[in-house]
Predicted model as a PDB file, atoms N, CA, C, CB and O in Angstrom, pLDDT in the B-factor column:
MODEL        1                                                                  
ATOM      1  N   MET A   1      -4.633  12.012  -4.727  1.00 81.00           N  
ATOM      2  CA  MET A   1      -3.766  11.001  -5.116  1.00 81.00           C  
ATOM      3  C   MET A   1      -3.285  10.927  -3.184  1.00 81.00           C  
ATOM      4  CB  MET A   1      -2.378  11.551  -6.628  1.00 81.00           C  
ATOM      5  O   MET A   1      -3.339  11.643  -2.184  1.00 81.00           O  
ATOM      6  N   LEU A   2      -2.730   9.250  -3.697  1.00 86.00           N  
ATOM      7  CA  LEU A   2      -2.160   8.631  -2.314  1.00 86.00           C  
ATOM      8  C   LEU A   2      -0.944   8.592  -2.074  1.00 86.00           C  
ATOM      9  CB  LEU A   2      -2.438   7.400  -2.083  1.00 86.00           C  
ATOM     10  O   LEU A   2      -0.645   7.836  -2.999  1.00 86.00           O  
ATOM     11  N   ASP A   3      -0.003   8.797  -1.580  1.00 91.00           N  
ATOM     12  CA  ASP A   3       1.124   8.845  -1.704  1.00 91.00           C  
ATOM     13  C   ASP A   3       1.784   7.020  -1.351  1.00 91.00           C  
ATOM     14  CB  ASP A   3       1.528  10.139  -0.746  1.00 91.00           C  
ATOM     15  O   ASP A   3       1.800   6.370  -0.305  1.00 91.00           O  
ATOM     16  N   THR A   4       2.075   6.816  -2.218  1.00 93.00           N  
ATOM     17  CA  THR A   4       2.559   4.599  -1.760  1.00 93.00           C  
ATOM     18  C   THR A   4       3.657   4.711  -0.619  1.00 93.00           C  
ATOM     19  CB  THR A   4       3.744   3.309  -3.568  1.00 93.00           C  
ATOM     20  O   THR A   4       3.740   3.873   0.279  1.00 93.00           O  
ATOM     21  N   LEU A   5       4.479   5.797  -0.723  1.00 92.00           N  
ATOM     22  CA  LEU A   5       5.646   5.514   0.645  1.00 92.00           C  
ATOM     23  C   LEU A   5       4.707   5.430   1.594  1.00 92.00           C  
ATOM     24  CB  LEU A   5       6.907   6.792   1.120  1.00 92.00           C  
ATOM     25  O   LEU A   5       4.485   4.350   2.140  1.00 92.00           O  
ATOM     26  N   ALA A   6       3.832   6.885   2.014  1.00 93.00           N  
ATOM     27  CA  ALA A   6       3.282   6.887   3.068  1.00 93.00           C  
ATOM     28  C   ALA A   6       2.641   5.628   3.305  1.00 93.00           C  
ATOM     29  CB  ALA A   6       2.543   7.888   3.136  1.00 93.00           C  
ATOM     30  O   ALA A   6       2.941   4.807   4.171  1.00 93.00           O  
ATOM     31  N   LEU A   7       1.702   5.555   2.426  1.00 95.00           N  
ATOM     32  CA  LEU A   7       1.244   3.887   2.449  1.00 95.00           C  
ATOM     33  C   LEU A   7       1.603   2.567   2.746  1.00 95.00           C  
ATOM     34  CB  LEU A   7       1.062   3.569   1.600  1.00 95.00           C  
ATOM     35  O   LEU A   7       0.908   1.825   3.440  1.00 95.00           O  
ATOM     36  N   GLN A   8       2.778   2.226   2.186  1.00 95.00           N  
ATOM     37  CA  GLN A   8       3.917   1.505   2.529  1.00 95.00           C  
ATOM     38  C   GLN A   8       4.026   1.703   4.257  1.00 95.00           C  
ATOM     39  CB  GLN A   8       5.271   2.114   1.612  1.00 95.00           C  
ATOM     40  O   GLN A   8       3.536   0.856   5.003  1.00 95.00           O  
ATOM     41  N   GLU A   9       4.597   2.698   4.684  1.00 95.00           N  
ATOM     42  CA  GLU A   9       5.063   2.468   5.939  1.00 95.00           C  
ATOM     43  C   GLU A   9       3.648   2.192   6.883  1.00 95.00           C  
ATOM     44  CB  GLU A   9       6.016   3.777   6.407  1.00 95.00           C  
ATOM     45  O   GLU A   9       3.755   1.328   7.754  1.00 95.00           O  
ATOM     46  N   ALA A  10       2.538   2.786   6.760  1.00 96.00           N  
ATOM     47  CA  ALA A  10       0.743   2.551   7.216  1.00 96.00           C  
ATOM     48  C   ALA A  10       0.880   1.195   6.983  1.00 96.00           C  
ATOM     49  CB  ALA A  10      -0.744   3.358   6.163  1.00 96.00           C  
ATOM     50  O   ALA A  10       1.420   0.536   7.872  1.00 96.00           O  
ATOM     51  N   ALA A  11       0.452   0.554   5.830  1.00 97.00           N  
ATOM     52  CA  ALA A  11       0.799  -1.000   5.891  1.00 97.00           C  
ATOM     53  C   ALA A  11       1.148  -1.912   6.612  1.00 97.00           C  
ATOM     54  CB  ALA A  11       1.430  -1.256   5.405  1.00 97.00           C  
ATOM     55  O   ALA A  11       0.537  -2.756   7.269  1.00 97.00           O  
ATOM     56  N   ALA A  12       2.561  -1.598   6.383  1.00 96.00           N  
ATOM     57  CA  ALA A  12       3.706  -2.218   7.212  1.00 96.00           C  
ATOM     58  C   ALA A  12       3.325  -2.407   8.829  1.00 96.00           C  
ATOM     59  CB  ALA A  12       5.055  -1.204   7.073  1.00 96.00           C  
ATOM     60  O   ALA A  12       3.808  -3.346   9.461  1.00 96.00           O  
ATOM     61  N   ARG A  13       2.484  -1.510   9.405  1.00 96.00           N  
ATOM     62  CA  ARG A  13       2.416  -1.145  10.588  1.00 96.00           C  
ATOM     63  C   ARG A  13       1.427  -2.306  10.841  1.00 96.00           C  
ATOM     64  CB  ARG A  13       2.059   0.362  10.866  1.00 96.00           C  
ATOM     65  O   ARG A  13       1.510  -2.771  11.978  1.00 96.00           O  
ATOM     66  N   ARG A  14       0.364  -2.966   9.903  1.00 96.00           N  
ATOM     67  CA  ARG A  14      -0.850  -3.801  10.078  1.00 96.00           C  
ATOM     68  C   ARG A  14      -0.286  -5.330   9.673  1.00 96.00           C  
ATOM     69  CB  ARG A  14      -2.197  -3.220   9.039  1.00 96.00           C  
ATOM     70  O   ARG A  14      -1.010  -6.326   9.683  1.00 96.00           O  
ATOM     71  N   SER A  15       0.993  -5.336   9.353  1.00 95.00           N  
ATOM     72  CA  SER A  15       1.618  -6.642   8.775  1.00 95.00           C  
ATOM     73  C   SER A  15       1.323  -6.371   7.294  1.00 95.00           C  
ATOM     74  CB  SER A  15       0.913  -8.170   9.372  1.00 95.00           C  
ATOM     75  O   SER A  15       1.695  -7.471   6.886  1.00 95.00           O  
ATOM     76  N   VAL A  16       0.960  -5.770   6.262  1.00 95.00           N  
ATOM     77  CA  VAL A  16       0.598  -5.525   4.786  1.00 95.00           C  
ATOM     78  C   VAL A  16       1.695  -5.198   4.440  1.00 95.00           C  
ATOM     79  CB  VAL A  16      -0.433  -4.547   4.359  1.00 95.00           C  
ATOM     80  O   VAL A  16       2.393  -4.307   4.925  1.00 95.00           O  
ATOM     81  N   TYR A  17       1.992  -6.096   3.327  1.00 94.00           N  
ATOM     82  CA  TYR A  17       3.433  -5.596   2.461  1.00 94.00           C  
ATOM     83  C   TYR A  17       3.121  -5.471   0.952  1.00 94.00           C  
ATOM     84  CB  TYR A  17       4.797  -6.805   2.590  1.00 94.00           C  
ATOM     85  O   TYR A  17       2.444  -6.418   0.549  1.00 94.00           O  
ATOM     86  N   PHE A  18       3.462  -4.475  -0.069  1.00 94.00           N  
ATOM     87  CA  PHE A  18       2.971  -4.347  -1.173  1.00 94.00           C  
ATOM     88  C   PHE A  18       4.426  -3.787  -2.004  1.00 94.00           C  
ATOM     89  CB  PHE A  18       1.608  -3.402  -1.082  1.00 94.00           C  
ATOM     90  O   PHE A  18       5.104  -2.927  -1.442  1.00 94.00           O  
ATOM     91  N   GLU A  19       4.761  -4.210  -3.069  1.00 93.00           N  
ATOM     92  CA  GLU A  19       5.606  -2.978  -3.923  1.00 93.00           C  
ATOM     93  C   GLU A  19       5.187  -1.716  -4.093  1.00 93.00           C  
ATOM     94  CB  GLU A  19       5.806  -3.252  -5.238  1.00 93.00           C  
ATOM     95  O   GLU A  19       4.157  -1.518  -4.737  1.00 93.00           O  
ATOM     96  N   GLU A  20       5.901  -0.670  -3.554  1.00 92.00           N  
ATOM     97  CA  GLU A  20       5.884   0.462  -4.157  1.00 92.00           C  
ATOM     98  C   GLU A  20       6.562   0.829  -5.531  1.00 92.00           C  
ATOM     99  CB  GLU A  20       6.285   1.160  -3.306  1.00 92.00           C  
ATOM    100  O   GLU A  20       7.371  -0.094  -5.621  1.00 92.00           O  
ATOM    101  N   LEU A  21       6.716   1.515  -6.528  1.00 92.00           N  
ATOM    102  CA  LEU A  21       7.021   1.333  -7.436  1.00 92.00           C  
ATOM    103  C   LEU A  21       7.254   2.920  -8.296  1.00 92.00           C  
ATOM    104  CB  LEU A  21       6.137   0.342  -7.794  1.00 92.00           C  
ATOM    105  O   LEU A  21       7.018   3.376  -9.415  1.00 92.00           O  
ATOM    106  N   SER A  22       7.830   3.363  -7.068  1.00 90.00           N  
ATOM    107  CA  SER A  22       8.232   4.912  -7.477  1.00 90.00           C  
ATOM    108  C   SER A  22       9.689   4.800  -8.129  1.00 90.00           C  
ATOM    109  CB  SER A  22       8.287   6.046  -6.016  1.00 90.00           C  
ATOM    110  O   SER A  22      10.036   5.613  -8.986  1.00 90.00           O  
ATOM    111  N   LYS A  23      10.407   3.924  -7.761  1.00 90.00           N  
ATOM    112  CA  LYS A  23      11.536   3.349  -8.179  1.00 90.00           C  
ATOM    113  C   LYS A  23      11.858   3.181  -9.613  1.00 90.00           C  
ATOM    114  CB  LYS A  23      11.564   2.249  -7.638  1.00 90.00           C  
ATOM    115  O   LYS A  23      12.957   3.364 -10.135  1.00 90.00           O  
ATOM    116  N   ASN A  24      10.752   2.806 -10.187  1.00 92.00           N  
ATOM    117  CA  ASN A  24      10.573   2.100 -11.347  1.00 92.00           C  
ATOM    118  C   ASN A  24      10.295   3.121 -12.493  1.00 92.00           C  
ATOM    119  CB  ASN A  24       9.460   1.079 -11.165  1.00 92.00           C  
ATOM    120  O   ASN A  24       9.991   2.933 -13.671  1.00 92.00           O  
ATOM    121  N   PHE A  25      10.549   4.563 -11.586  1.00 92.00           N  
ATOM    122  CA  PHE A  25      10.076   5.376 -12.653  1.00 92.00           C  
ATOM    123  C   PHE A  25      11.090   6.640 -12.799  1.00 92.00           C  
ATOM    124  CB  PHE A  25       8.543   5.824 -12.350  1.00 92.00           C  
ATOM    125  O   PHE A  25      11.710   7.170 -11.877  1.00 92.00           O  
ATOM    126  N   GLU A  26      11.115   7.044 -14.353  1.00 93.00           N  
ATOM    127  CA  GLU A  26      12.773   7.903 -14.475  1.00 93.00           C  
ATOM    128  C   GLU A  26      12.630   8.855 -13.479  1.00 93.00           C  
ATOM    129  CB  GLU A  26      13.226   8.829 -16.075  1.00 93.00           C  
ATOM    130  O   GLU A  26      13.428   8.970 -12.549  1.00 93.00           O  
ATOM    131  N   ASN A  27      11.663   9.530 -13.632  1.00 92.00           N  
ATOM    132  CA  ASN A  27      11.089  10.763 -12.107  1.00 92.00           C  
ATOM    133  C   ASN A  27      10.837  10.000 -10.675  1.00 92.00           C  
ATOM    134  CB  ASN A  27       9.194  11.620 -12.450  1.00 92.00           C  
ATOM    135  O   ASN A  27       9.623  10.148 -10.537  1.00 92.00           O  
ATOM    136  N   PRO A  28      11.132   9.535  -9.950  1.00 87.00           N  
ATOM    137  CA  PRO A  28      10.263   8.942  -8.823  1.00 87.00           C  
ATOM    138  C   PRO A  28       9.005   9.676  -8.341  1.00 87.00           C  
ATOM    139  CB  PRO A  28      11.099   8.791  -7.636  1.00 87.00           C  
ATOM    140  O   PRO A  28       8.334   8.999  -7.563  1.00 87.00           O  
ATOM    141  N   GLU A  29       8.570  10.780  -8.587  1.00 88.00           N  
ATOM    142  CA  GLU A  29       7.782  11.234  -7.815  1.00 88.00           C  
ATOM    143  C   GLU A  29       6.672  11.095  -8.684  1.00 88.00           C  
ATOM    144  CB  GLU A  29       8.102  12.464  -7.263  1.00 88.00           C  
ATOM    145  O   GLU A  29       5.492  11.132  -8.336  1.00 88.00           O  
ATOM    146  N   ASP A  30       7.171  10.910 -10.001  1.00 88.00           N  
ATOM    147  CA  ASP A  30       6.041  10.866 -10.864  1.00 88.00           C  
ATOM    148  C   ASP A  30       5.107   9.414 -10.561  1.00 88.00           C  
ATOM    149  CB  ASP A  30       6.643  10.957 -12.449  1.00 88.00           C  
ATOM    150  O   ASP A  30       4.040   9.195 -11.135  1.00 88.00           O  
ATOM    151  N   GLY A  31       5.754   8.448  -9.510  1.00 88.00           N  
ATOM    152  CA  GLY A  31       5.341   7.114  -9.305  1.00 88.00           C  
ATOM    153  C   GLY A  31       4.834   6.645  -8.196  1.00 88.00           C  
ATOM    154  O   GLY A  31       4.372   5.541  -7.908  1.00 88.00           O  
ATOM    155  N   ARG A  32       5.018   7.911  -7.427  1.00 88.00           N  
ATOM    156  CA  ARG A  32       4.500   7.745  -6.055  1.00 88.00           C  
ATOM    157  C   ARG A  32       3.087   7.295  -5.617  1.00 88.00           C  
ATOM    158  CB  ARG A  32       4.651   8.891  -5.513  1.00 88.00           C  
ATOM    159  O   ARG A  32       2.869   7.041  -4.433  1.00 88.00           O  
ATOM    160  N   SER A  33       1.858   7.165  -6.824  1.00 90.00           N  
ATOM    161  CA  SER A  33       0.804   6.685  -6.543  1.00 90.00           C  
ATOM    162  C   SER A  33       0.615   5.497  -7.051  1.00 90.00           C  
ATOM    163  CB  SER A  33      -0.030   7.396  -6.786  1.00 90.00           C  
ATOM    164  O   SER A  33      -0.502   5.018  -7.244  1.00 90.00           O  
ATOM    165  N   TRP A  34       1.833   4.859  -7.338  1.00 92.00           N  
ATOM    166  CA  TRP A  34       1.866   3.440  -7.788  1.00 92.00           C  
ATOM    167  C   TRP A  34       2.646   1.996  -6.789  1.00 92.00           C  
ATOM    168  CB  TRP A  34       2.668   3.639  -9.201  1.00 92.00           C  
ATOM    169  O   TRP A  34       3.695   1.929  -6.148  1.00 92.00           O  
ATOM    170  N   MET A  35       1.718   1.157  -7.018  1.00 93.00           N  
ATOM    171  CA  MET A  35       2.307  -0.058  -6.582  1.00 93.00           C  
ATOM    172  C   MET A  35       1.297  -1.394  -6.859  1.00 93.00           C  
ATOM    173  CB  MET A  35       2.652   0.136  -5.012  1.00 93.00           C  
ATOM    174  O   MET A  35       0.194  -1.415  -7.404  1.00 93.00           O  
ATOM    175  N   ARG A  36       2.077  -2.476  -6.290  1.00 92.00           N  
ATOM    176  CA  ARG A  36       1.919  -3.817  -6.965  1.00 92.00           C  
ATOM    177  C   ARG A  36       1.841  -4.398  -6.009  1.00 92.00           C  
ATOM    178  CB  ARG A  36       2.848  -4.383  -7.859  1.00 92.00           C  
ATOM    179  O   ARG A  36       2.711  -4.422  -5.139  1.00 92.00           O  
ATOM    180  N   ILE A  37       0.409  -5.188  -5.969  1.00 90.00           N  
ATOM    181  CA  ILE A  37      -0.097  -6.305  -4.741  1.00 90.00           C  
ATOM    182  C   ILE A  37      -0.077  -7.721  -5.452  1.00 90.00           C  
ATOM    183  CB  ILE A  37      -1.871  -5.978  -4.089  1.00 90.00           C  
ATOM    184  O   ILE A  37      -0.700  -8.047  -6.463  1.00 90.00           O  
ATOM    185  N   GLY A  38       0.907  -8.590  -4.578  1.00 87.00           N  
ATOM    186  CA  GLY A  38       1.002 -10.036  -4.705  1.00 87.00           C  
ATOM    187  C   GLY A  38       0.238 -10.863  -3.545  1.00 87.00           C  
ATOM    188  O   GLY A  38       0.181 -10.803  -2.316  1.00 87.00           O  
ATOM    189  N   TYR A  39      -0.299 -11.634  -4.526  1.00 82.00           N  
ATOM    190  CA  TYR A  39      -1.229 -12.498  -3.903  1.00 82.00           C  
ATOM    191  C   TYR A  39      -0.937 -13.799  -4.404  1.00 82.00           C  
ATOM    192  CB  TYR A  39      -2.640 -12.121  -4.130  1.00 82.00           C  
ATOM    193  O   TYR A  39      -1.897 -14.441  -3.979  1.00 82.00           O  
ATOM    194  N   SER A  40      -0.361 -14.438  -4.914  1.00 85.00           N  
ATOM    195  CA  SER A  40       0.026 -15.482  -5.346  1.00 85.00           C  
ATOM    196  C   SER A  40       0.366 -16.438  -4.238  1.00 85.00           C  
ATOM    197  CB  SER A  40       0.976 -15.223  -6.182  1.00 85.00           C  
ATOM    198  O   SER A  40       0.005 -17.609  -4.352  1.00 85.00           O  
ATOM    199  N   CYS A  41       0.984 -16.069  -3.250  1.00 88.00           N  
ATOM    200  CA  CYS A  41       1.629 -17.143  -2.466  1.00 88.00           C  
ATOM    201  C   CYS A  41       1.211 -16.790  -1.108  1.00 88.00           C  
ATOM    202  CB  CYS A  41       3.234 -17.243  -2.627  1.00 88.00           C  
ATOM    203  O   CYS A  41       1.942 -16.845  -0.119  1.00 88.00           O  
ATOM    204  N   ILE A  42      -0.341 -16.328  -1.135  1.00 88.00           N  
ATOM    205  CA  ILE A  42      -0.496 -16.226   0.073  1.00 88.00           C  
ATOM    206  C   ILE A  42      -2.390 -16.848   0.141  1.00 88.00           C  
ATOM    207  CB  ILE A  42      -0.001 -14.504   0.554  1.00 88.00           C  
ATOM    208  O   ILE A  42      -3.369 -16.694  -0.590  1.00 88.00           O  
ATOM    209  N   ASP A  43      -2.087 -17.651   1.588  1.00 93.00           N  
ATOM    210  CA  ASP A  43      -3.335 -18.379   1.717  1.00 93.00           C  
ATOM    211  C   ASP A  43      -4.735 -17.714   1.062  1.00 93.00           C  
ATOM    212  CB  ASP A  43      -3.515 -18.570   3.222  1.00 93.00           C  
ATOM    213  O   ASP A  43      -4.817 -16.544   1.435  1.00 93.00           O  
ATOM    214  N   LYS A  44      -5.345 -17.924   0.595  1.00 93.00           N  
ATOM    215  CA  LYS A  44      -6.830 -17.334  -0.251  1.00 93.00           C  
ATOM    216  C   LYS A  44      -7.451 -17.019   1.261  1.00 93.00           C  
ATOM    217  CB  LYS A  44      -8.014 -18.784  -1.490  1.00 93.00           C  
ATOM    218  O   LYS A  44      -8.015 -15.928   1.183  1.00 93.00           O  
ATOM    219  N   ALA A  45      -7.509 -17.304   1.975  1.00 95.00           N  
ATOM    220  CA  ALA A  45      -8.680 -17.160   3.172  1.00 95.00           C  
ATOM    221  C   ALA A  45      -7.577 -15.876   4.072  1.00 95.00           C  
ATOM    222  CB  ALA A  45      -9.120 -19.157   4.333  1.00 95.00           C  
ATOM    223  O   ALA A  45      -7.928 -15.308   5.107  1.00 95.00           O  
ATOM    224  N   LEU A  46      -6.399 -15.677   3.446  1.00 94.00           N  
ATOM    225  CA  LEU A  46      -6.117 -14.256   4.521  1.00 94.00           C  
ATOM    226  C   LEU A  46      -5.935 -13.315   3.440  1.00 94.00           C  
ATOM    227  CB  LEU A  46      -4.571 -14.250   5.711  1.00 94.00           C  
ATOM    228  O   LEU A  46      -5.612 -12.240   3.945  1.00 94.00           O  
ATOM    229  N   ILE A  47      -6.015 -13.206   1.811  1.00 93.00           N  
ATOM    230  CA  ILE A  47      -6.865 -12.061   1.365  1.00 93.00           C  
ATOM    231  C   ILE A  47      -8.032 -11.157   1.829  1.00 93.00           C  
ATOM    232  CB  ILE A  47      -7.260 -12.434   0.530  1.00 93.00           C  
ATOM    233  O   ILE A  47      -7.809 -10.030   1.386  1.00 93.00           O  
ATOM    234  N   PRO A  48      -8.753 -11.172   2.273  1.00 95.00           N  
ATOM    235  CA  PRO A  48     -10.070 -10.461   2.781  1.00 95.00           C  
ATOM    236  C   PRO A  48      -9.582  -9.740   3.860  1.00 95.00           C  
ATOM    237  CB  PRO A  48     -11.317 -11.420   3.241  1.00 95.00           C  
ATOM    238  O   PRO A  48      -9.902  -8.552   3.910  1.00 95.00           O  
ATOM    239  N   GLU A  49      -8.841 -10.221   4.782  1.00 96.00           N  
ATOM    240  CA  GLU A  49      -8.404  -9.635   6.238  1.00 96.00           C  
ATOM    241  C   GLU A  49      -6.778  -8.432   5.608  1.00 96.00           C  
ATOM    242  CB  GLU A  49      -7.798 -11.492   7.653  1.00 96.00           C  
ATOM    243  O   GLU A  49      -6.500  -7.348   6.122  1.00 96.00           O  
ATOM    244  N   GLY A  50      -6.157  -8.970   4.661  1.00 94.00           N  
ATOM    245  CA  GLY A  50      -5.265  -8.255   4.025  1.00 94.00           C  
ATOM    246  C   GLY A  50      -6.015  -7.191   3.581  1.00 94.00           C  
ATOM    247  O   GLY A  50      -5.765  -6.211   4.282  1.00 94.00           O  
ATOM    248  N   ILE A  51      -6.705  -6.988   2.850  1.00 94.00           N  
ATOM    249  CA  ILE A  51      -7.432  -5.877   2.000  1.00 94.00           C  
ATOM    250  C   ILE A  51      -7.831  -5.321   2.985  1.00 94.00           C  
ATOM    251  CB  ILE A  51      -8.543  -6.161   0.962  1.00 94.00           C  
ATOM    252  O   ILE A  51      -7.601  -4.117   3.091  1.00 94.00           O  
ATOM    253  N   GLN A  52      -8.522  -5.984   3.976  1.00 95.00           N  
ATOM    254  CA  GLN A  52      -9.297  -5.220   5.427  1.00 95.00           C  
ATOM    255  C   GLN A  52      -8.094  -4.029   5.409  1.00 95.00           C  
ATOM    256  CB  GLN A  52      -9.373  -6.438   7.335  1.00 95.00           C  
ATOM    257  O   GLN A  52      -8.262  -2.959   4.824  1.00 95.00           O  
ATOM    258  N   ARG A  53      -6.924  -4.360   6.097  1.00 96.00           N  
ATOM    259  CA  ARG A  53      -6.067  -3.963   6.628  1.00 96.00           C  
ATOM    260  C   ARG A  53      -5.565  -2.696   6.022  1.00 96.00           C  
ATOM    261  CB  ARG A  53      -5.319  -4.880   6.739  1.00 96.00           C  
ATOM    262  O   ARG A  53      -5.267  -1.637   6.575  1.00 96.00           O  
ATOM    263  N   LEU A  54      -5.535  -3.057   4.691  1.00 95.00           N  
ATOM    264  CA  LEU A  54      -4.788  -2.307   3.998  1.00 95.00           C  
ATOM    265  C   LEU A  54      -5.693  -0.809   3.712  1.00 95.00           C  
ATOM    266  CB  LEU A  54      -4.355  -3.179   2.712  1.00 95.00           C  
ATOM    267  O   LEU A  54      -5.335   0.365   3.617  1.00 95.00           O  
ATOM    268  N   SER A  55      -7.026  -1.497   3.631  1.00 94.00           N  
ATOM    269  CA  SER A  55      -8.203  -0.365   3.869  1.00 94.00           C  
ATOM    270  C   SER A  55      -8.166   0.708   4.673  1.00 94.00           C  
ATOM    271  CB  SER A  55      -9.275  -0.859   4.331  1.00 94.00           C  
ATOM    272  O   SER A  55      -8.234   1.919   4.463  1.00 94.00           O  
ATOM    273  N   GLU A  56      -7.987  -0.265   6.083  1.00 95.00           N  
ATOM    274  CA  GLU A  56      -7.565   0.550   7.423  1.00 95.00           C  
ATOM    275  C   GLU A  56      -6.100   1.780   7.143  1.00 95.00           C  
ATOM    276  CB  GLU A  56      -7.022  -0.865   8.728  1.00 95.00           C  
ATOM    277  O   GLU A  56      -6.128   2.925   7.595  1.00 95.00           O  
ATOM    278  N   ALA A  57      -5.160   1.328   6.488  1.00 96.00           N  
ATOM    279  CA  ALA A  57      -4.069   2.205   6.044  1.00 96.00           C  
ATOM    280  C   ALA A  57      -4.209   3.025   5.393  1.00 96.00           C  
ATOM    281  CB  ALA A  57      -3.253   1.810   5.551  1.00 96.00           C  
ATOM    282  O   ALA A  57      -3.392   3.945   5.452  1.00 96.00           O  
ATOM    283  N   VAL A  58      -5.387   3.094   4.393  1.00 95.00           N  
ATOM    284  CA  VAL A  58      -5.710   4.144   3.333  1.00 95.00           C  
ATOM    285  C   VAL A  58      -6.379   5.141   4.240  1.00 95.00           C  
ATOM    286  CB  VAL A  58      -6.701   3.617   2.019  1.00 95.00           C  
ATOM    287  O   VAL A  58      -5.993   6.308   4.281  1.00 95.00           O  
ATOM    288  N   ALA A  59      -7.477   4.650   5.038  1.00 95.00           N  
ATOM    289  CA  ALA A  59      -8.457   5.564   5.760  1.00 95.00           C  
ATOM    290  C   ALA A  59      -7.368   6.213   7.113  1.00 95.00           C  
ATOM    291  CB  ALA A  59     -10.051   4.503   6.390  1.00 95.00           C  
ATOM    292  O   ALA A  59      -7.646   7.295   7.628  1.00 95.00           O  
ATOM    293  N   GLU A  60      -6.587   5.695   7.405  1.00 94.00           N  
ATOM    294  CA  GLU A  60      -5.406   6.115   8.475  1.00 94.00           C  
ATOM    295  C   GLU A  60      -4.725   7.542   7.798  1.00 94.00           C  
ATOM    296  CB  GLU A  60      -4.048   4.691   8.633  1.00 94.00           C  
ATOM    297  O   GLU A  60      -4.669   8.557   8.493  1.00 94.00           O  
ATOM    298  N   LEU A  61      -4.242   7.535   6.464  1.00 92.00           N  
ATOM    299  CA  LEU A  61      -3.599   8.413   5.979  1.00 92.00           C  
ATOM    300  C   LEU A  61      -4.636   9.700   5.190  1.00 92.00           C  
ATOM    301  CB  LEU A  61      -2.632   7.626   5.118  1.00 92.00           C  
ATOM    302  O   LEU A  61      -4.278  10.874   5.093  1.00 92.00           O  
ATOM    303  N   ARG A  62      -5.561   9.318   4.836  1.00 91.00           N  
ATOM    304  CA  ARG A  62      -6.433  10.294   4.369  1.00 91.00           C  
ATOM    305  C   ARG A  62      -7.086  10.848   5.218  1.00 91.00           C  
ATOM    306  CB  ARG A  62      -7.209   9.941   3.554  1.00 91.00           C  
ATOM    307  O   ARG A  62      -7.909  11.705   4.896  1.00 91.00           O  
ATOM    308  N   GLY A  63      -6.832  10.411   6.805  1.00 88.00           N  
ATOM    309  CA  GLY A  63      -7.828  11.335   7.875  1.00 88.00           C  
ATOM    310  C   GLY A  63      -6.363  12.229   8.216  1.00 88.00           C  
ATOM    311  O   GLY A  63      -6.506  13.349   8.705  1.00 88.00           O  
ATOM    312  N   LEU A  64      -5.105  11.763   7.975  1.00 65.00           N  
ATOM    313  CA  LEU A  64      -4.274  12.591   8.139  1.00 65.00           C  
ATOM    314  C   LEU A  64      -3.729  14.011   7.077  1.00 65.00           C  
ATOM    315  CB  LEU A  64      -3.450  11.728   8.381  1.00 65.00           C  
ATOM    316  O   LEU A  64      -2.960  14.955   7.260  1.00 65.00           O  
ATOM    317  N   GLN A  65      -4.502  13.597   6.044  1.00 48.00           N  
ATOM    318  CA  GLN A  65      -4.144  14.292   5.110  1.00 48.00           C  
ATOM    319  C   GLN A  65      -5.811  15.570   4.669  1.00 48.00           C  
ATOM    320  CB  GLN A  65      -3.556  12.997   3.876  1.00 48.00           C  
ATOM    321  O   GLN A  65      -6.118  16.277   3.710  1.00 48.00           O  
ATOM    322  N   ARG A  66      -6.247  15.335   5.612  1.00 42.00           N  
ATOM    323  CA  ARG A  66      -7.954  16.474   6.017  1.00 42.00           C  
ATOM    324  C   ARG A  66      -7.276  17.883   6.342  1.00 42.00           C  
ATOM    325  CB  ARG A  66      -9.172  15.877   7.924  1.00 42.00           C  
ATOM    326  O   ARG A  66      -7.976  18.851   6.638  1.00 42.00           O  
TER     327      ARG A  66                                                      
ENDMDL                                                                          
END                                                                             
């Protein structure tokens, strides 16, 4: 399981932003792997690059967790 709080920081360093959802849970620890990605206000041409950057952030965190 990937911690979305850590992912949010790694993604932000790549200018990618999403809503981390742990605050929506009665016990925030239960929501540390949930996130919401918004894309309706983004130029469609930019979405693939954003997904690539998010993928790089995930890879960075997985490298730290090994």
